[in-house]
KOLKETI-363864 format. One record per residue: x, y, z of N, C-alpha, C in turn. Coordinates in steps of 0.1 Angstrom, whole numbers, plus 2048, in hexadecimal, padded with zeros to 3 digits. Atoms other than C-alpha are relative to their C-alpha. Example, Ala and Ser with C-alpha at 12.3 -4.5 7.8 and 13.67 -1.06 7.14 Angstrom:
BEGIN
8097F480087B7D384E80980C800/7F77F58008897F58477F880B808/
END
This chain:
BEGIN
80180281080E7A58787F28057FA/8077F98047F87BC8667F87F27F5/8098048017D87AC8568047FC7F0/7FC80480F7E779C8367F67F37F8/8098078017CF7808347F28047F7/80C7FC8087AA77D8277F9807805/80B7F67F979979483F80080C7F9/8037F38097887B283280A80C80A/7FA7FB8007A07CE8357FB814800/8027F58087937F383780A80B7FD/7F37F68047A58118277FF7FE7F1/7FE8038127B18168008097F57FE/7FB80C8027C27FD7EE80B8057F6/7F77FB80A7E38097DD80A7F27FF/7FB80A8037F67ED7CD8088047F4/7FA7FF8098137E87B68047F37FB/7FF80D8048127C87A08087FC7F7/7F680580C8247B27897F77F47F7/8078088098127A476880D7F87F9/7FB80D80981E7817577F77FD7F3/80980380B81777E7348017F07FD/80281280080975C7297FF8007F2/80680080F80876570480E7F87F9/7F180480782474C6F58038077F6/7FA7F880382A7666DD80A809806/7F87FD7F88397786F78047FC80E/7FC80A7F3849761710808807809/7F67FB7F685376D7307FE8107FF/8047F280084979172A7F780380D/8077FD7F583F7A474B7FD812800/8067F08008307C875380080180F/8067FA7F082F7DC7777FA80A7FE/80B7F97FE8137EE77E7FB80680D/8078007F48007FF7987F4804800/80D7FF7FF7DE7FE7A27F780080F/8097FF7F37C28047BB7F37F2802/80B8088017AC7EA7AE8037F37F6/7F680C80B7C17C67A27F57F97F8/8098078077A37B57957FC8097F2/8067F580C7967D377F80C8047F8/7F67FA80A7B97DD7748057F47F6/7FB8098087C47BA7657F67FD7F2/80A7FF80B7A47BA7518008097F6/7FE7F58077AE7DA74680E7FA7F7/7F680280B7CD7D07387FE7F37F7/8038088047BE7B072A7F88017F7/8077FA80C7A87C571780380C7F8/7F97F880A7C17DB7067FF80F804/7FD7F18007C87FF7027F0808803/80C7FD8007A18056FD7F97FE80D/8068007F27967F771D807808810/7F87FB7F27AF80B73480C7F8804/7F78047FD7CD7F573180A8067F6/7F57FA8067F27FF7288048007F5/7F980080A7FF8037098097F37FD/7F480A80181D7ED7107FB7F1801/80B80A7FF8037D371A7F37FB7F5/80B8058037E97D47028047FA7F2/7FC80B80A7E77BA6E480C7F6803/7F780A7FC7FE7A66F77FE7F5806/8038097F77E879270E7FD7F27FA/8047F97F27DE77F72080D7FF80D/7FC7FC7F57EB78E73F7FB7F980B/8018057F47ED77D76080880A80D/7FA7F97F87F27937838047F6807/7F980B7F980B77C792803802812/7FA7F87F18147927B37FF80E800/8037F37FC80A7B17C1804807810/7FC7F87EF81B7C97E07F6809802/80A7F37FC8017DC7F0804801810/8007F97F47FE7F081080B809803/7F87F380280E8108057F4805807/8027F67FA80482C8187F680C7FA/8047F88097F883F7FA8037FC7F4/7FB80380C7F58407D880F8067FD/7F37FB8048148577D380D7F5803/7F78057F982783E7E68027F37FA/80080D80681C81E7D48068037F1/7FC80080F82382F7B18108047FD/7F380080084683A7BD8087F17FE/7FB80E7FF84C8147C48017F87F2/80180680B83F80A7A380B8097F5/7F87FF80885382278F8107FE806/7F38067FE8758167A28057F57FE/80480D8008687F379D8077FE7EB/7FF7FE80C8687FA77780B8097FA/7F17FB80488980F77780B7FD807/7F88017F489D80179080D8047FE/7F37F98048BE80F77C80080F806/8007EF7FC8B28317827FE80480B/8037FA7F08AA8307A780C7FF809/7F28027F88C78387BD7FD7F780A/80080C7F08B48237D98087F37F9/7FE80F8018BF8047C480E8027F7/7F47FF8088E280E7B78057F37FF/7FC80B7FB8EC7F17C87FA7F37F8/80480F8068D57D77B28078007F2/7FB8008098E77CD7967F87FD7F0/80780280C8DD7CA76F7F67F47FF/80680B8058C67B376080F7F37F8/7F68048018DF79675B7FC7F87F2/80080A80C8E57817377F97F5804/80680E7F98CB7637397F7803804/8098007F28B77727577F48067F8/80E80180789177174E7FC80F809/8057F37F987F7927547F87FC80D/8088027F586678076C80D7FF80F/7F67FF7F588877878380780C802/7F87F17FE89A79B77E7F6806809/8077F77F887A7AE78B7FC7F880C/7FF8087F38797927A880E80880C/7F37FC7F789B79C7B380480D803/8037F37FA8947C07AF7F780380A/80C7FD7F28767BE7C58057FF809/7FC8057F188A7AB7E1807809804/7F97F57FD8A37C67DF7FA80D808/8077F280188B7E37DF7F97FC80F/8067FD7F38777D380080A80380B/7F77FD7F88987D681280280F800/7FB7F280489F7FA8047F980780A/8037FA8008978188147FA8087F7/8098037F787C8278177F57F6801/80C80B7FF86680880C8037F980A/7FA80D7F38787F18277F980280C/8097FE7F28638038447F28037FE/80F7FF80283F8048327FD7F2805/80780C7FD8267EC83E7F97F97F0/80580680A8247D781C7FE7F4802/8048118028177B68118057FC7F1/7FE80980F82779E7F67F57F87FE/81080980080878E7E98017F77F1/7FB80C80E80F76F7CE7EF7FE7FD/80D8008027EC7727BB7FF7F17F4/7F880E8057FA7517A88097FA808/7F38087F480C73B7C18097F47F8/7F88098048177257A580C8087F8/7F47F780982F74479880880380E/7F67FD7F583C7457BD80F7FD7FE/7F28038018607487C080680780F/7FE7FA7F787374F7DF80980D800/7F57F38048837747E280E7FE808/7F28007FD8A77797E78078127FD/8008027F48AE78D7FD7EE7FE805/8108037FD88C7838137FA80D804/8057F77F987479E81A801803812/8027FD7F58767AF83C7F67F6807/8098097F586679E85C7F2807800/80E7FD7FF8487B685C7F88047F1/80780280E8407AE8367FA7F37FE/80580E8008297938357FF7F97F3/7FF8088108287798147F07FB802/80F80680480177380B7FF7F97F3/80380880F7F275E7F17EF8057F8/80E7FB8037D27667E07FC80B7F9/8057F48047BC7837D380180880E/8027F37F47BF7A37EF7F37FD805/80C8037FB7A379D8087F880F7FB/80A7F88017857B580180280B80A/8007F77F97877D88117F4800807/80D7FF7F676D7DC82C7FA80D7FB/8047F38057557F982580280A80A/7FB7EF7F976181A8317F4808809/80C7F87F974A82984E7FB80E7FC/8057EF80573784D84580680580A/7FC7F57F774886A8557F480180A/80F7FD7F772F86F8747FE810803/8077F080671D89187480880780A/7FB7F57F672D8B08867F5804805/80A7FC7F871A8BB8A27FD8117FC/8047F38047098DC8A080980D803/7F47F47FB7228FC8A17FE80580E/8017F67F570F90E8BD7FA7F2809/8038097F270A8EC8D480D800806/7F68007F47218EB8F28057EE7FE/7FA80B80273A8CD8ED8027F980D/8028027F473A8B490680F7FC806/7EE8017FB75C8AB91C8037F27F5/7FA80880B75C88D9068038037F2/7FE7FB80A75B89D8EA80B8087FC/7F67F97FD7738B48F280A7F9800/7F18087FF78D8998FB8037F77F1/7FF80680A7868888DC8098067F1/7FA7F880978F8A88C780F801803/7F47FC7FD7B08AB8D78097F67FF/7F680E7FF7CF8938D18087FD80E/7FC8077F37D587A8F080E807800/7F27FE7FC8008858ED80080D801/7F97F17FF8028AB8E87F3806804/8097F97FB7DF8B48F27FA80F7F5/8057F98087DC8CA8D37F37FC7FA/8088058087BE8CB8BE7FE7F87F6/7FF80B80B7B58AF8A57F68087F3/8097FC8077AA8BD8867FC7F57F3/80580B8097938A986A80A7FA7F6/7F680580A7AC8A985080A7FE802/7F48067FF7C78A085F8017F0806/80080F8017BC87B8618067F980F/7F98087F67C18718888037F47FE/7FF80D7FD7CF84F8937F87FE80A/8058057ED7B883C8AE8057F17FC/7FC80C7FE7BF81E8BC7F67F67FC/80880A8037AC8008B07F97F880B/80280D7F57A97ED8CF7F3809809/80F7FC7FB7827F08DF80580C80E/7FF7F27F77818108F880C805800/7F37FA8027A681B8F37FE80E7FA/7FF7F28077A28428F38098067F6/7F47FC8067C38478E17F98097F1/8037F980B7BD8658C280D8077FF/7F57F97FA7DC8728BC8078077EC/7FB7FB80B7ED88989D80C7F57FB/7F480B80680487288580C802805/7F17FB7FE82388588A8007FB811/8018037F281C8818B38047F2800/80180E7FF81585B8B080D7FC7FE/7F380380683385789A80C802808/7F68007F784A8688B38007FA806/80480B7F883B8538CD8077F2801/7F980E8038478328BC80B8017FB/7F47FF8038658408B080B80180C/7F67FA7F48778458D48097F6800/7F48097FD88C8298D28087FE7EF/7FB7FE80F89482F8A980080E7FB/7FF7F08018998548AA8078057F3/7FA7FC80B8AD85188B7F87FD7F2/80B80380B88E8448747F68087FF/80C7F68058728588677F47FA802/80A80A80385983B8647FE7F580A/7FF80A7F684E82587F7FB7F27FC/80080B80084980187C7F37FA809/8068007F38367FC89E80180680B/7FC7F87EE8308058C27F57FC804/8098037FA81E8028DE7F580F806/80A7F68007FD8188E1800804812/7FB7FC7F68048308FA7F580180B/80C7FF7F97E182F9077FB7F3809/80680F7FB7D780B90B8077F5802/7F28088007FD7FC9087FD7F07F7/80180D8097EF7E28EC80B8077F3/7F67FF80680B7DD8D17F88057F1/8077FB80A8007EF8B280C7FF7F3/7F87FF80E80D7EC88A7FC80D7FA/8037F280981280E87C7F88017F3/80380380B80780285D7EE8017FE/80C8007FE7E67F98697F680B806/8057F37FB7E081D87D7FF8067F3/8027F88097E582B85B7F57FD7F5/8098058067CF8178497F1804808/80B7FC7FA7B481B8657FA810801/8057F48017B783E8647FE8097F7/8017FA80C7B38448417F77FA7F9/80B80880D79382F8367FA80A7F8/8087F880A78683B8187F28017FE/81080080176184380E7FF7FB7F2/80180780D7538377EB80380D7F9/7FB7F780675A85A7DE80E7FD7FC/7EF7FF7FF7818577E68037F67F7/7FA80D80A7808347D47FE8067F3/8017FA80E7718427B480E80B7FB/7F37F980478E85F7B580B7F6800/7F480A8017A68427B98037FA7F2/80480880F79B82F79A80380C7F4/7FE7F580C79D85278780D803800/7F17FB8027C185879580A7F37FA/7FB80D8037CD83478C7FF8027F0/8027FE8107C083976680780B7FD/7F57F28057D285D76580C7FD803/7F18078017F384E7708017F97F6/7FD80F8097F383075A8038087F2/7FD7F880E7EE84A74080A8087FC/7F47F67FF80886174A8097FB7FD/7F58087FE81F8477508077F97F2/7FC80981281C83472980080D7F8/7FD7F780882185771A80D8037F9/
END
């Protein structure tokens, strides 16, 4: 199981959250949104439109972030999940989910939709975590999440500081045999390009470095009909690996990338509120 507990985890954070309105004038109102920084985002919602909150939540607070789903491999994947959760009637993936019932609270309806989303493709194969930020709001999901989707409680663990990229050797220097091996995919032996984010085994001294597509094909040998693996055995050291952890480790962001993600969140919020 992936690190869903309180340990620091490297890489970028992409989450889709559920807000619950605590204002007695708007009882039971909920809101679904996307964030890269949950603590900052709930402050924006409670600060109103001028502080970066959404117009649908502005002036209706206080709001409490009670649930967040995280572990998406990219902002785009999280935004697609957010849109489907907001518009289940318009998503072809959720055609089997019935509309909100008469007398069904908005909170209960959104949890019912979420439960089906976690079991529907393509989300059923993502390395997601369902995290209750307020344990007193917890409800059992029906149907329950897939076995590989853990249930967690409390705030998300802090991200570990991303290591800086190692300096590139001088172009006129002769590459050593070890450097040449690290520059090639362990599986197909073709050259690895820096922009391809090669995947590396997290176990000490394991030499595995592979293209994403090469390792995915290796993991999917027993599930050729699938496009996205869940887990597999490292072809070099034979240890069991979760696909989601490999993707996170292969795409650890820099401080500059974190700034870009916060700007992207605000941009998409503005676009979706129009």
